[in-house]
N, C-alpha and C positions, 0 to 999 in steps of 0.2 A: 436503557441507560438510567441509572439512578440520579436523583437530584444532586448528589455529591460529585458527580463526574462532570467534566467539561462537555459542552455541546460539541457534537462532531464537527460542525463547521468551524468553530473557533479553534479547536485543537488541530485540525488539518491545516487550516490557513496559517496558523502560527508556525507549524513545522515546515510548510512549504517556504515560508519566509526565512526560516533558519537555513534551508538549503540555499536559497538565493543569496543570502548574506554571506554564506561560505563559498560562493562562487560555483555552486553545483546546480545546474539547471534542473528545475522541477516544475511540473505543469499538472494542473488539475484537469484530467481528461474527461471526467464525468462527475457532476455534483449529485450527491445522494440526498438523503434526508438530513436536514439541517440539525435536527435534535440528536439523532442517534443512529444514523446510517453506519454500516460496517465499511471499513477501508480495505481496499486491495491495492497493493503496491506493485508496480512494474519497475524493476531495477534494470535499466538498460546499461549493459556493460560493453556496449559497442560491438566490436568484432568478436568478443568472447561469447556473446549471447545475452539473453535476458533471464532474470529470475523473477518469479511471481510469488508474492507473499500475501496471505489473507489474515486480517486481524482476527485474533482469537484470545481466549483466556484459558489458563491452565486450571487444574482441579481446585486450586486454592484461590482462584479469581484474579491471579496476576496477569497483566497484559503480556501477550506474546504473539507469535506469527506462525502460521502453518504454511509451509512451502509447497507449492504445486510442483509436479514433475519430480517428486522425491528430492527436491532441493537442487537439482541439476540445472545448468544453464541450457536454454533452448533458443532456437532461432526466433527472431522477433515476430515472424508471421505466426508461429505456433503459440507464442505468448499472447498475441492479439486475438487469436481464435479462442483461446481459453477465457480471456477476459470478456469477449463478446458473449460467450455462453453464460458466464457468471452474471453479466448485466441483464441478460434476458430472464434469468431466474429471480433476480433481486432488484426491484425498482428503487430501493433505498441505498444501493451500493455507491460508494465513492471510489473513484479510481485516480491514483496519482502516479505519474511516471517521473522517475528520477534518473538522470543520466550521470552515472558514476562508474568509472572503470573498475574500482575496487568493490562496488556494491554497497557503498555507505548510504545510510539514510538516518535521519535524526529521530525517528519514532522509537519510543521506548519499547522494551520487551525483547526477549530472546526467541529464537526459533524453537518451537515445541516439537 
């Protein structure tokens, strides 16, 4: 992360606060590196399933999200297994779970 970017902890905490202010439950499941850890989102859409997004950048450096499972909704246990494998690979990884039936989240960037 360059000096011009927000620290991961500040950026993530601010967006979790935006969720809570909007009445959308959000929880930091795992704290990663405070300075520049990557973020993984688990969007829990209740009985519809879960979507898992990993923070990424496009070729021009714009913030975006890579969707696991080709962007399809999966059972929560499958999402949790995917997240556990990602945490084992990356000790700096942040994980945030947001409960939103329509899959809304406040983090900028489109799916890549």
